[in-house]
C-alpha positions in Angstrom: 139.3 -93.3 121.7 137.9 -93.5 118.2 134.4 -92.0 117.8 133.8 -93.0 114.2 134.8 -95.5 111.5 135.1 -94.4 107.9 133.9 -97.1 105.5 135.9 -97.7 102.2 133.2 -96.3 99.9 133.2 -93.0 101.8 137.0 -92.8 101.9 137.1 -93.5 98.1 134.7 -90.7 97.5 136.8 -88.3 99.6 140.0 -89.3 97.9 138.7 -88.7 94.4 141.4 -88.8 91.7 144.2 -89.0 94.2 146.8 -90.8 92.0 148.7 -89.2 89.1 149.7 -92.1 86.8 152.6 -90.2 85.3 154.0 -89.0 88.5 157.5 -90.2 89.5 156.2 -90.4 93.1 155.5 -94.0 94.2 151.8 -94.8 94.9 152.3 -95.1 98.7 153.6 -91.5 98.9 150.8 -90.2 96.7 148.2 -92.0 98.9 149.8 -90.8 102.1 149.8 -87.2 100.7 146.1 -87.5 99.8 145.1 -88.9 103.2 147.2 -86.2 104.9 145.3 -83.5 103.1 142.0 -85.0 103.9 142.9 -84.7 107.6 144.3 -81.2 107.3 141.3 -80.0 105.3 138.9 -81.5 107.8 137.2 -83.7 105.3 138.2 -86.6 107.5 137.9 -85.6 111.2 140.2 -86.5 114.0 139.8 -89.7 116.0 138.3 -91.4 112.9 139.3 -95.0 112.4 140.3 -95.7 108.8 139.6 -99.0 107.0 142.0 -101.8 107.6 145.0 -102.3 105.3 143.6 -105.4 103.6 140.1 -103.8 103.2 141.5 -100.6 101.8 143.9 -102.4 99.5 140.9 -104.3 98.0 138.9 -101.1 97.6 141.7 -99.2 95.9 143.0 -102.1 93.8 146.5 -101.8 95.4 148.7 -104.2 97.2 148.5 -104.4 101.0 152.2 -103.5 101.0 151.5 -100.2 99.4 148.7 -99.4 101.9 151.0 -100.4 104.8 153.8 -98.1 103.5 151.4 -95.2 103.2 150.1 -95.8 106.8 153.6 -96.1 108.1 154.5 -92.7 106.6 151.4 -91.1 108.1 152.3 -92.7 111.5 155.8 -91.3 111.3 154.4 -87.8 110.5 151.9 -88.0 113.4 148.7 -88.2 111.3 147.8 -91.7 112.3 148.0 -93.7 115.5 147.7 -97.4 115.4 146.9 -99.7 118.3 146.6 -103.5 118.4 142.9 -104.3 117.9 141.9 -100.7 117.4 143.0 -100.1 113.8 144.5 -96.8 112.6 143.0 -93.6 113.9 143.5 -90.1 112.5 145.5 -87.6 114.5 147.3 -84.2 114.1 151.0 -83.9 114.8 151.9 -82.1 118.0 151.7 -78.3 117.5 149.3 -78.5 114.5 146.1 -77.6 116.3 145.4 -73.9 115.5 144.5 -71.6 118.4 140.9 -70.7 118.9 140.6 -67.1 117.6 138.5 -64.6 119.6 135.3 -63.2 118.1 136.2 -60.4 115.7 135.2 -56.9 116.7 132.6 -55.5 114.3 134.2 -52.0 114.3 136.8 -51.3 111.6 140.0 -49.7 113.0 141.6 -47.0 111.0 142.2 -48.2 107.4 141.5 -51.8 108.3 139.0 -53.5 105.9 137.0 -56.0 107.9 136.2 -58.8 105.4 134.8 -61.3 107.9 131.1 -60.7 107.9 128.8 -62.6 105.6 125.8 -60.3 106.0 124.1 -57.5 104.2 122.7 -54.1 105.3 119.0 -53.8 105.9 116.7 -54.7 102.9 114.8 -51.8 101.4 111.5 -52.9 102.9 112.7 -53.1 106.5 112.1 -49.4 107.3 108.5 -49.7 105.9 107.9 -52.9 107.9 109.0 -51.3 111.1 106.7 -48.3 110.4 103.8 -50.8 109.7 104.7 -52.6 113.0 104.5 -49.4 115.0 101.1 -48.7 113.5 99.9 -52.2 114.4 101.3 -52.0 117.9 98.3 -50.4 119.7 96.3 -53.5 119.1 98.7 -55.5 121.2 99.3 -53.0 124.0 96.4 -54.4 126.0 98.2 -57.7 126.4 101.2 -58.3 128.7 103.6 -58.7 125.8 105.0 -62.0 127.1 104.4 -64.9 124.6 107.2 -67.5 124.8 105.9 -69.2 121.6 105.8 -65.9 119.6 103.0 -63.6 118.4 100.2 -65.5 116.5 100.5 -63.2 113.4 104.2 -64.0 113.0 103.7 -67.8 113.6 101.0 -67.8 111.0 103.2 -65.9 108.5 106.1 -68.3 109.1 103.8 -71.3 108.7 102.5 -69.8 105.4 106.0 -69.4 104.1 106.7 -73.1 104.7 103.4 -73.8 102.9 104.5 -71.7 99.9 107.7 -73.7 99.7 105.8 -77.0 99.6 106.0 -78.0 103.3 102.5 -78.1 105.0 102.9 -76.4 108.4 100.5 -75.1 111.0 101.2 -72.2 113.5 101.4 -74.6 116.4 104.5 -76.1 114.8 106.3 -72.8 115.2 108.1 -71.1 118.1 109.7 -67.7 117.6 113.2 -67.1 119.1 115.6 -64.2 119.3 117.5 -65.2 116.2 118.5 -68.7 115.0 121.4 -68.7 117.4 119.1 -68.6 120.4 117.0 -71.3 118.8 120.0 -73.5 118.4 121.1 -72.9 122.0 117.6 -73.8 123.1 117.7 -77.1 121.1 121.1 -78.0 122.6 119.7 -77.5 126.1 116.7 -79.6 125.3 118.4 -82.4 123.4 121.9 -82.8 124.7 124.1 -82.5 127.8 127.8 -82.4 128.7 129.7 -85.2 127.1 127.0 -86.1 124.6 127.9 -86.2 120.9 126.4 -84.2 118.0 127.1 -85.0 114.3 127.9 -81.9 112.2 128.7 -81.5 108.5 132.3 -80.3 108.3 133.1 -77.4 107.7 130.1 -75.7 109.2 128.9 -72.4 110.7 131.5 -71.4 113.3 129.0 -70.1 115.9 127.5 -73.6 116.0 130.8 -75.2 116.9 131.4 -72.6 119.6 127.9 -73.2 121.0 128.4 -76.9 121.2 131.8 -76.5 122.9 130.5 -74.0 125.4 127.8 -76.6 126.3 130.5 -79.2 126.6 128.9 -81.2 123.8 131.3 -83.2 121.6 131.0 -82.3 117.9 131.5 -85.3 115.6 132.5 -83.9 112.2 131.5 -85.7 109.0 133.6 -84.2 106.1 131.9 -82.9 103.0 133.2 -84.5 99.9 134.2 -82.5 96.8 130.5 -82.3 95.8 127.4 -82.7 97.8 127.1 -84.7 101.1 128.3 -88.2 102.0 125.2 -89.8 103.3 127.0 -93.2 103.8 129.4 -91.4 106.1 126.6 -89.7 107.9 124.8 -93.0 108.5 128.1 -94.6 109.8 128.5 -91.7 112.2 124.9 -92.0 113.4 125.3 -95.7 114.0 128.8 -95.6 115.6 128.5 -92.6 117.8 124.8 -92.5 118.8 124.6 -88.7 118.6 121.8 -86.8 120.4 121.2 -85.1 117.1 122.8 -84.0 113.8 123.1 -80.5 112.6 123.1 -79.9 108.8 123.0 -76.7 106.6 121.2 -78.0 103.5 120.6 -74.7 101.7 123.5 -72.6 100.5 125.7 -74.0 103.1 127.9 -71.7 105.2 130.8 -71.6 104.3 130.8 -73.6 101.1 127.6 -72.3 99.4 126.5 -75.7 98.2 122.9 -76.8 98.2 121.6 -80.3 98.9 119.6 -82.0 96.1 116.1 -83.6 96.8 117.4 -87.2 96.5 120.1 -86.5 99.1 117.5 -84.8 101.4 115.3 -87.8 101.3 118.2 -90.2 101.9 119.4 -88.1 104.9 115.9 -88.3 106.5 115.7 -92.0 105.8 119.0 -92.8 107.6 118.2 -90.4 110.4 114.8 -92.2 110.9 116.5 -95.6 110.8 119.0 -94.7 113.4 116.6 -92.6 115.5 118.8 -89.5 115.1 116.9 -86.1 115.3 117.9 -83.8 112.5 118.4 -80.1 113.0 118.3 -78.4 109.6 119.5 -74.9 109.5 117.6 -72.8 106.9 119.0 -69.4 107.8 120.4 -69.1 104.2 117.5 -70.7 102.4 116.4 -67.4 100.8 119.9 -66.6 99.5 119.7 -68.4 96.2 121.5 -66.7 93.4 121.5 -69.3 90.6 118.4 -71.3 91.5 115.6 -71.6 94.0 116.5 -74.4 96.5 114.4 -77.6 96.6 111.5 -78.1 99.1 112.6 -78.1 102.7 114.1 -81.3 104.2 111.1 -81.5 106.5 109.0 -82.4 103.5 110.6 -85.9 103.6 109.5 -86.3 107.3 105.7 -86.9 107.1 105.6 -87.8 110.8 107.0 -84.4 111.6 109.0 -85.9 114.5 112.4 -86.5 112.8 113.3 -83.1 111.4 113.6 -79.8 113.4 114.1 -76.7 111.2 115.8 -73.5 112.2 115.0 -70.3 110.4 115.9 -66.6 110.7 115.1 -63.1 109.4 118.7 -61.9 109.9 120.4 -62.9 106.6 117.5 -62.0 104.3 116.2 -58.9 105.9 118.6 -57.4 108.5 120.8 -58.6 111.3 119.2 -55.9 113.5 115.9 -57.9 113.4 116.8 -60.5 116.0 113.9 -62.8 115.0 114.4 -66.5 114.4 112.1 -69.6 114.6 112.0 -73.3 115.1 109.6 -75.6 113.2 108.9 -79.0 114.8 106.0 -81.2 115.8 103.5 -79.4 118.2 104.6 -81.5 121.2 108.2 -80.5 120.7 107.2 -76.8 120.3 105.2 -76.9 123.5 108.2 -78.4 125.4 110.6 -75.8 123.9 108.1 -73.1 125.0 108.3 -74.3 128.6 112.1 -74.5 128.4 112.4 -71.1 126.8 110.8 -69.3 129.8 113.9 -70.4 131.8 116.1 -68.4 129.4 113.9 -65.4 128.5 110.2 -64.6 128.4 109.6 -63.6 124.8 110.9 -61.9 121.7 110.3 -58.1 121.2 106.8 -57.4 119.9 107.7 -54.6 117.3 110.4 -56.8 115.7 108.0 -59.7 115.4 105.3 -57.6 113.8 107.9 -56.2 111.4 109.0 -59.6 110.3 105.4 -60.8 110.0 104.8 -57.8 107.6 107.9 -58.7 105.5 106.9 -62.4 105.2 103.2 -61.6 104.4 104.4 -59.1 101.7 106.6 -61.8 100.2 109.7 -59.7 100.6 112.7 -61.7 99.3 116.1 -60.9 97.9 114.5 -59.1 95.0 116.9 -56.8 93.2 119.6 -57.6 95.7 120.0 -61.1 94.1 121.4 -59.5 90.9 123.6 -57.3 93.0 125.0 -60.2 94.9 125.5 -62.2 91.7 127.5 -59.3 90.3 129.6 -59.0 93.4 130.2 -62.8 93.5 131.3 -62.8 89.9 133.4 -59.7 90.4 135.2 -61.3 93.4 135.8 -64.5 91.4 137.4 -62.5 88.6 139.6 -60.6 91.0 140.8 -63.7 92.7 141.5 -65.4 89.3 143.6 -62.4 88.3 145.5 -61.8 91.6 145.6 -65.3 93.2 145.3 -67.7 90.3 146.9 -70.5 92.2 143.9 -70.7 94.5 141.0 -73.1 93.8 137.6 -71.6 94.1 134.2 -72.8 92.9 131.3 -70.4 92.3 128.6 -71.0 94.9 125.0 -71.1 93.7 123.9 -69.0 96.7 124.8 -67.7 100.1 127.1 -64.8 100.8 130.7 -66.1 100.6 133.3 -68.1 98.7 135.2 -71.0 100.2 138.7 -70.5 98.8 141.2 -73.4 98.8 144.9 -72.5 98.9 147.8 -74.8 97.7 149.3 -75.0 101.2 148.0 -75.3 104.8 148.7 -71.8 105.9 145.3 -70.0 106.4 146.0 -69.0 110.0 149.4 -67.6 109.1 148.0 -65.7 106.1 145.1 -64.3 108.2 147.5 -63.0 110.8 149.8 -61.5 108.2 146.9 -60.0 106.2 145.9 -57.9 109.1 149.2 -56.0 108.9 148.3 -55.3 105.3 145.0 -53.8 106.3 142.5 -56.6 105.7 140.9 -58.9 108.3 139.8 -62.3 107.0 138.4 -65.5 108.5 140.7 -68.5 108.2 139.3 -71.9 107.6 140.0 -73.4 111.1 137.2 -71.1 112.5 134.7 -73.3 110.6 136.1 -76.7 111.7 137.2 -78.6 114.8 140.7 -79.5 116.0 142.5 -77.2 113.6 141.0 -78.4 110.4 140.8 -76.4 107.1 144.2 -74.8 107.3 144.1 -74.6 103.4 140.9 -72.6 103.3 139.5 -69.1 103.8 136.0 -67.8 103.8 135.7 -64.7 101.6 132.2 -63.0 101.7 131.1 -61.1 98.6 128.6 -58.9 100.5 130.9 -55.9 100.4 130.7 -53.3 97.5 132.8 -54.1 94.5 135.4 -51.3 95.2 136.0 -52.7 98.7 136.2 -56.3 97.3 139.0 -55.0 95.0 140.8 -53.4 97.9 140.5 -56.6 99.9 141.8 -58.9 97.2 144.7 -56.5 96.5 145.8 -56.5 100.1 145.3 -60.2 100.5 147.5 -60.9 97.4 150.2 -58.6 98.9 150.0 -60.6 102.2 150.2 -63.9 100.3 153.2 -62.8 98.3 154.9 -61.5 101.4 154.2 -64.7 103.3 155.9 -66.8 100.6 158.8 -64.4 100.2 159.6 -64.7 103.9 159.2 -68.4 104.4 160.6 -71.5 102.5 158.3 -73.8 100.7 157.0 -76.6 102.9 157.5 -74.5 106.1 155.7 -75.6 109.2 152.3 -73.9 109.6 152.5 -73.2 113.3 155.8 -71.6 112.8 154.3 -69.5 110.0 151.5 -68.4 112.3 153.9 -67.4 115.1 156.0 -65.4 112.6 152.9 -63.7 111.3 151.7 -62.9 114.8 155.0 -61.3 115.6 154.7 -59.0 112.6 151.3 -57.5 113.6 
């Protein structure tokens, strides 16, 4: 059953410059190839109904015969399914869906370089902040230590940080959680139930996809175009699927690194308001700007305070060991989440909350680590250009990783083979649903430069070996099985 309909303007934006005028390939084959890659890359999700042949022909300026031939080719290959009265719906051929990979162990084994974590060691100020928290602790020992909404000093510090970024916020709009991941799980439990739909930008943070699937909530992916976000496609998904909420990473998106401009932020809130779709905006990467400071929070465009719910975290900026996150919403929502939170756990640890409050009050940001990350990002881009020049990679303006596009859909096979060459990487399908993004890898630049050099060298060896062992155009599942056998 189709869950979404892609309008012609959105499909045209996704297709981009799909047709090579001087190519000997006929137009219908070029169009079929372009549509096929949109499905494989996850920019068009599965179970999405494409525009009708007549409508698409008019939008593209082609004959209906050309569109019909392209659709016929995709049906023959298993990428489209057409039913009378239901239009043409995107599919994947049998055997194309990539297996769900287990969570990767944090410990490196032997000479294995683990290149999967987009995270940094503790910031320089973390040790001082914990010392300050311990010194502050006696003032709180007379209390029970159970506050499901969070310690008042931390809630005030988080609200003040929103104020500094141009978003008026009061402490009663904040609840503290054990990391943003717990905050998201809390919101799923409050807003959605089994069988409900949730719109996500696609690709997206892999733990969010897993959290939705564990809750038996159906993710409805809206593909990211080559640049920015497709608000028309978002609106169509909101109207057609009636999601319980939409989840969007607007600041230095994980894994692509892109940042949403102010006009798009305003438009997103407008369509969410018009369709009564709550927005969960993930700001865990908001402080990770390398080339510019991100615009004011999306919540600025929601003066009522009832449409946008914001997730934040101390983990990416300060340290993953500080399991402190937060949710910003209207006071009534925060009170409801506080009551629900007591069914999951009673409160966040006091010392960690005091430490994060100290860091926020001191204005601790990336500081000198921003220059360090810029150097590592640029170093990694130069290494990839030298060793893997056939890959397409754009420099992200922030975040902690590159989103690398390969010429062929073989990310799972390459990841499996790379492990035998001593490097563990995260293939694109971990950041999508239904086996999407087989042409992509997420490559963090958080490692030291010498380790990045080792990682690229080993990855290039695996890439060369993969292509030496398999013919061009080989079937991706077969490649993955072969690579698994080699480990």
